[in-house]
Phi, psi and omega in degrees: 000143181275195186295119177262004183120346186243009182106166187271150174074147168075011183270141176229128183305130182303323184279010177290113188243089175251009169095351181254160179282147173231110173291148181208159184237347181220150170231130178255115179259138167229146174228134181233153181214114191069225181264008182245126174239138178244145178229153169226148173247129179252128179275100187209119177258143174199164174287337183186158166307316185296318181297330182281320184247340191300329178278353176082356185297129172305127178232122176292150171232142179235061175277325181101149183307313181298318182295321173301311187300321181301335172297326181275319183115200187287346179275359192293146182212130176221154169298172192258348184254167181069304171048051176275118182255126183187164164274147174056054171276129173222126181293175186276345173236161183295334177278349184286171183297157170206149175199135183290319174212139173160193177242135186242135189230174177212151175275336177275165181271040172218170182242025176286336168223154180233139189254318186219178193201157154231125187187176180249143185055046193261167174173193178100220185309144177073307173209100185287342179277352184268090190270347177211128175135215185241127174232110183202114184228355185222108180061048172273172188277350185219031178080173180301133171212114166240107179245141177227078166287171170273162183232157181217151180229135170231154181242153170222148176245012173282127185276143179280135179235152176261140176301151175286141177264103181245142180265000000 
């Protein structure tokens, strides 16, 4: 497959279900709204998506706040503190935020409560039906935003390599 927005070659649609495990080293996440789809690539190795998320274990992600916001576009909005990026975020109570993958933020300068998110497989506080996208309605950095774009995920098992340094 050619360049789908995440670089060329080696991508397989995540929802391909042939009953076998698929090792991967990169995940390409996309969110779309209308005619525009935006992508980010996460370097994350696993034997399968199931192996990555099924046990619910926290796994850090290091894209950065602005990269997460780039999935939504210029209207993206988040509160300014906490900025926890991860797989398998689940708050301490049923009504708190949850996301299979995303960034979770807070307006206070502590991480004991989380208010808003950009993520996939999300729900909980403020709008449990917003399962993919941006949820930010109280003191966000770019105004109120509740967006519900569609989401897409691709995997690649091509390892990134650094060019050799030869004299």
